[in-house]
VOGU-3710 file (C-alpha; in Angstrom, 3 decimals, decimal comma):
1> mitptdlipe> 19,121/-50,720/26,687  19,005/-51,890/23,067  15,931/-50,841/21,121  14,699/-52,321/17,816  15,917/-49,151/16,116  19,470/-49,850/17,256  19,474/-53,054/15,204  18,677/-51,279/11,938  21,661/-49,912/9,946  21,747/-46,118/9,775
11> tllnaqrlaa> 21,723/-46,129/5,994  18,495/-48,166/6,039  16,944/-45,803/8,570  17,823/-42,852/6,358  16,342/-44,559/3,323  13,119/-45,323/5,175  12,925/-41,774/6,470  13,443/-40,301/3,024  10,816/-42,632/1,560  8,329/-41,340/4,136
21> lpenptelpa> 8,729/-37,754/2,939  6,093/-36,497/0,495  7,456/-35,807/-2,953  8,321/-32,159/-3,501  5,907/-30,420/-5,884  7,038/-29,723/-9,426  4,095/-27,487/-10,390  1,267/-25,474/-8,907  -1,918/-27,532/-9,091  -5,384/-26,296/-9,877
31> vdwqrlgvse> -7,124/-26,070/-6,503  -9,549/-28,951/-5,993  -12,224/-26,982/-4,155  -14,625/-29,915/-4,011  -12,037/-32,120/-2,297  -11,422/-29,358/0,234  -15,142/-29,178/0,980  -15,630/-25,607/-0,279  -19,177/-24,640/-1,219  -19,830/-23,324/-4,715
41> nripvaqdlp> -20,457/-19,747/-3,540  -17,023/-19,554/-1,875  -14,996/-20,564/-4,924  -13,219/-17,557/-6,532  -14,579/-16,378/-9,867  -12,425/-14,241/-12,184  -14,242/-11,258/-13,645  -13,680/-10,385/-17,297  -14,379/-6,666/-17,181  -14,365/-4,312/-20,174
51> tpapqdplph> -10,755/-3,474/-20,949  -9,981/-0,140/-19,271  -7,435/2,394/-20,409  -4,189/2,335/-18,410  -5,000/5,828/-17,110  -8,460/4,874/-15,822  -9,076/4,805/-12,068  -9,311/1,468/-10,313  -12,773/-0,070/-9,848  -14,599/-0,018/-6,517
61> tdvvvmtwts> -14,300/-3,313/-4,602  -14,750/-4,530/-1,040  -11,200/-5,807/-0,572  -7,794/-5,228/-2,165  -5,119/-7,966/-2,176  -1,588/-6,828/-3,082  1,432/-8,964/-3,876  4,966/-8,131/-4,951  7,190/-10,564/-6,876  6,573/-12,490/-10,079
71> aewaamnqvl> 6,442/-15,850/-8,267  3,967/-14,473/-5,715  1,906/-13,022/-8,553  1,748/-16,343/-10,403  0,692/-18,200/-7,248  -1,939/-15,588/-6,378  -3,342/-15,836/-9,896  -3,360/-19,649/-9,722  -5,460/-19,740/-6,546  -7,512/-16,555/-6,483
81> tnrrepltpd> -8,585/-16,536/-10,148  -9,279/-20,303/-9,890  -7,012/-21,204/-12,801  -7,947/-24,705/-13,890  -4,621/-25,800/-15,386  -1,438/-26,712/-13,459  1,380/-24,169/-13,672  5,013/-25,242/-14,005  7,906/-23,018/-12,878  8,783/-22,321/-16,533
91> qakshewrdg> 5,197/-21,308/-17,268  5,187/-19,102/-14,176  8,069/-17,121/-15,686  6,162/-16,606/-18,933  3,309/-14,206/-19,641  0,706/-16,657/-20,905  -1,181/-16,870/-17,597  -1,428/-13,067/-17,312  -4,410/-12,728/-19,653  -7,028/-10,654/-17,883
101> wqsyqrnycr> -4,522/-8,516/-15,976  -4,520/-4,781/-16,727  -1,675/-2,294/-16,487  -2,290/0,533/-14,000  -0,604/3,803/-15,045  -2,891/6,481/-13,601  -0,733/9,406/-12,359  2,472/7,399/-12,834  3,689/10,249/-15,024  4,012/12,347/-11,848
111> iyqymvdvsk> 6,817/10,124/-10,575  8,279/8,977/-13,890  11,308/11,288/-13,922  11,965/10,595/-10,263  11,975/6,855/-10,987  14,393/7,388/-13,886  16,722/9,179/-11,477  16,348/6,370/-8,934  17,270/3,786/-11,567  20,560/5,613/-12,126
121> tyqggapsly> 21,357/5,783/-8,406  20,078/2,525/-6,886  21,571/-0,697/-8,189  18,624/-2,753/-9,391  16,259/0,046/-8,427  12,959/1,294/-9,887  11,535/-1,976/-11,301  8,265/-0,172/-12,107  10,075/1,527/-15,007  10,035/-1,735/-16,978
131> deswgsyrci> 6,318/-1,270/-17,631  6,132/2,437/-16,772  3,253/1,665/-14,432  2,463/1,235/-10,740  1,653/-2,407/-11,396  -1,129/-4,624/-12,715  -4,605/-5,599/-11,514  -7,688/-7,687/-12,122  -10,970/-8,393/-10,319  -12,514/-11,515/-8,811
141> tigklkvllv> -15,576/-12,281/-6,711  -16,100/-14,728/-3,867  -19,820/-14,955/-3,351  -20,957/-11,329/-3,198  -17,530/-10,100/-2,108  -15,724/-8,047/-4,763  -11,938/-8,258/-4,665  -9,262/-6,292/-6,521  -6,009/-8,218/-7,022  -2,929/-6,028/-7,444
151> ksgmhlaqdg> 0,615/-6,909/-8,436  2,762/-4,011/-7,222  5,744/-2,700/-9,141  6,703/-0,450/-6,216  9,045/-1,492/-3,385  10,436/0,027/-0,197  14,054/-0,924/-0,859  14,200/-0,162/-4,595  12,362/3,123/-5,140  14,512/5,729/-3,429
161> sqlpliqfve> 14,048/8,009/-0,435  10,656/9,473/-1,448  8,915/6,115/-0,954  6,403/6,308/-3,840  4,898/3,068/-2,520  3,041/5,259/-0,015  1,549/7,300/-2,843  0,566/4,109/-4,668  -1,243/2,596/-1,670  -2,976/5,873/-0,838
171> qicdevrpql> -4,138/6,166/-4,454  -5,504/2,605/-4,326  -7,399/3,390/-1,129  -8,750/6,653/-2,531  -10,022/5,123/-5,786  -11,174/1,694/-4,617  -12,484/2,713/-1,167  -12,007/-0,830/0,167  -13,118/-2,081/3,550  -9,876/-4,081/3,838
181> llsigtaggv> -6,450/-4,214/2,187  -4,278/-7,333/2,452  -0,599/-7,556/1,529  0,564/-11,110/0,783  3,777/-12,777/-0,333  7,044/-14,457/0,596  9,179/-13,721/3,647  12,053/-15,092/5,671  11,276/-17,253/8,660  12,559/-16,025/12,021
191> reedalgsal> 10,841/-18,511/14,368  12,226/-22,038/14,443  8,670/-23,375/14,934  7,619/-22,239/11,429  8,444/-24,819/8,785  9,168/-23,976/5,159  5,870/-23,177/3,414  3,980/-22,082/6,527  1,866/-18,934/6,079  1,550/-16,441/8,935
201> itnqayfycl> -1,381/-14,039/9,241  -1,274/-10,874/11,333  -2,649/-7,321/11,534  0,506/-5,438/12,495  3,957/-4,664/11,114  7,154/-3,274/12,630  9,736/-1,094/10,836  13,237/-2,574/11,272  15,200/-0,619/8,660  18,978/-0,969/8,561
211> khfanadfng> 19,997/0,784/5,351  18,354/3,651/3,440  15,676/4,304/6,076  17,689/3,609/9,225  17,263/7,244/10,321  13,659/7,706/9,173  11,156/8,945/11,747  9,010/5,867/11,256  11,851/3,395/11,869  11,328/1,400/15,038
221> ttvksqwqpg> 7,567/2,022/15,054  4,690/-0,434/14,660  1,525/-0,008/12,601  -1,510/-1,997/13,718  -5,012/-2,473/12,343  -8,263/-3,232/14,132  -9,063/-5,893/11,520  -9,372/-9,407/12,925  -8,981/-12,370/10,529  -11,825/-14,841/10,250
231> ehylplaqeg> -10,327/-18,282/10,855  -13,083/-20,796/10,137  -12,027/-21,512/6,503  -8,360/-22,010/7,389  -8,780/-25,755/8,164  -10,145/-26,251/4,625  -7,242/-24,295/3,135  -4,790/-26,288/5,250  -5,869/-29,460/3,462  -4,683/-27,980/0,167
241> vlqtagpeil> -1,244/-26,677/1,152  1,843/-27,861/-0,722  4,371/-29,543/1,547  7,890/-28,657/0,473  11,101/-30,046/1,956  14,346/-28,175/2,156  17,239/-29,323/-0,037  19,017/-32,586/0,628  22,699/-31,756/1,110  25,275/-34,055/-0,478
251> pvspqypkda> 28,928/-34,234/0,639  30,982/-31,327/-0,604  34,000/-33,470/-1,526  34,858/-37,149/-2,172  36,710/-37,252/1,173  33,380/-37,508/2,997  31,850/-40,984/3,482  30,171/-42,216/0,322  26,651/-42,223/1,758  27,039/-39,068/3,873
261> rirpdtpdak> 24,281/-36,527/3,425  21,996/-34,273/5,413  18,354/-34,989/4,770  15,638/-32,362/5,186  13,157/-32,378/8,029  9,715/-33,771/7,358  7,672/-30,971/5,705  5,155/-29,425/8,092  3,743/-26,258/6,484  0,858/-24,780/8,469
271> lkvvceqpii> -1,436/-21,771/8,151  -1,303/-19,720/11,351  -2,921/-16,590/12,781  -0,323/-14,708/14,843  -1,930/-11,317/15,493  -0,019/-11,051/18,773  3,171/-10,487/16,747  4,021/-8,064/13,916  5,539/-8,656/10,539  9,109/-7,320/10,473
281> ttdtflfgtt> 9,619/-4,896/7,564  13,207/-4,118/6,597  14,893/-2,254/3,743  17,619/-4,757/2,886  17,932/-8,491/2,273  17,557/-10,003/5,733  16,650/-13,421/7,077  16,296/-15,086/10,445  19,150/-17,118/11,887  19,662/-19,064/15,089
291> sngleqhgci> 21,820/-16,228/16,401  20,596/-12,834/15,080  17,546/-12,547/17,351  15,079/-11,346/14,723  12,345/-13,371/16,424  12,455/-10,798/19,236  11,012/-8,176/16,852  8,274/-10,137/15,080  7,089/-13,344/13,461  8,630/-13,165/9,951
301> vemddavvgm> 10,713/-10,675/7,922  9,933/-9,024/4,559  10,350/-5,674/2,776  7,058/-3,760/2,245  4,221/-4,416/4,686  4,777/-1,725/7,310  4,741/0,872/4,508  1,405/-0,518/3,333  0,038/-0,336/6,861  1,289/3,225/7,345
311> acqkqnvpfg> -0,395/4,365/4,118  -3,636/2,545/5,001  -3,715/4,200/8,410  -3,610/7,610/6,725  -6,604/6,571/4,636  -8,490/4,925/7,535  -8,517/1,570/5,719  -8,184/-1,639/7,793  -5,286/-3,849/6,720  -3,705/-7,241/7,264
321> fvrnvsdpvi> -0,785/-9,346/6,114  -0,236/-12,917/4,917  3,402/-13,934/4,580  4,695/-17,404/3,731  8,004/-18,837/4,929  9,966/-19,049/1,680  13,284/-19,582/3,470  13,490/-21,006/6,993  15,677/-19,952/9,919  19,325/-20,405/8,910
331> ngdlpdslqd> 22,092/-21,840/11,103  23,857/-18,797/12,560  27,084/-20,783/13,030  27,638/-20,951/9,275  29,924/-18,365/7,635  27,982/-15,269/6,576  28,468/-15,966/2,870  26,988/-19,450/3,253  24,036/-18,101/5,237  23,279/-15,656/2,414
341> swagyiyreq> 23,685/-18,368/-0,206  21,395/-20,868/1,523  18,659/-18,332/2,260  18,706/-17,099/-1,335  18,882/-20,585/-2,824  15,930/-21,958/-0,848  13,885/-18,845/-1,664  14,561/-19,225/-5,406  13,794/-22,954/-5,388  10,687/-22,949/-3,179
351> glytsfngal> 9,220/-19,422/-3,324  6,667/-20,308/-6,001  5,328/-23,263/-4,007  5,300/-21,527/-0,631  3,435/-18,625/-2,256  0,686/-21,060/-3,247  0,151/-21,739/0,458  0,007/-18,025/1,221  -2,571/-17,550/-1,524  -4,665/-20,392/-0,085
361> atwallaaea> -4,544/-18,738/3,344  -5,632/-15,491/1,695  -8,583/-17,245/0,047  -9,651/-18,475/3,501  -9,593/-14,921/4,847  -11,547/-13,619/1,846  -14,159/-16,361/2,208  -14,628/-15,262/5,820  -15,027/-11,652/4,647  -17,677/-12,861/2,174
371> dkkeeka> -19,545/-14,402/5,097  -19,390/-11,100/6,980  -20,739/-9,195/3,996  -23,691/-11,534/3,570  -24,457/-11,425/7,296  -24,696/-7,623/7,096  -26,928/-7,685/4,000
//
């Protein structure tokens, strides 16, 4: 049977399909809260507190939100401090948007020499030494909910066998005494159903360590919180997500047909609650493929969250995770070197934009926590 589509040249079909794709973002926008239908008392407000000394304890807040990389940090700042100017990738790499963030050095001196030793042993290890601090922080409010935003300088895979990230999280919990701690950021997709830019929300994480902590007692265990995410603001946040397409692949040599190319799938980033599955936490660069079976262990793979959950459990602090798909499932039939290259390339190109979606999902969760606080008042 001949259909109308059969009569259209393939090159024309491809052109029409490409034209139907939304244009990839080139900057992080200022969130248009009014367009999303967000009430005034649920819009984040940055707090300009008196400048503390780096050795001062952290302020008391209701919730702590931690993130990890510079791109994640920039996106979190863009959404959760309600920055009113767009942010380009070049600006994200600068320091100009970091006004209002404070360095947190309290008790860092206790691990300083250890971190120096780690930097000599681990290639690319001990990034916290650059600022000689645990990280940076600032405060916001959403309604009556007080929130501490934290950019961590500590990492499972880069800080040696003593895992000072545990000490950092426990110190946060001890000083802030939060009712909830959220870890947010980028991660590798492991489920083919999750498009690039989707953000997954869960309350559990599974240790799947393959390198430095392969023989650790905690490896192969799962940490789980009793916290349940409030979902009723997620549809509003969904309206603001950035839809990002994967790269369009051109022929690798002139011997391919002139118009040959592989076009990306239609972007379909979604915000999802998946509390029935854990985050997968590993200690080496790892990503989901069509053949490595990572989806059997959890919903997405990253490199810190189970440590956060383990430390929170010791402090009796509820916790949750928001991780965005910054690189999708990779074709397992490709040579290993190409798999690594594609996963890394897509992460570098799209991680800033996918992190915006994760920050929007986090706002939705915080707005729900603000509702809970006011209901209890």
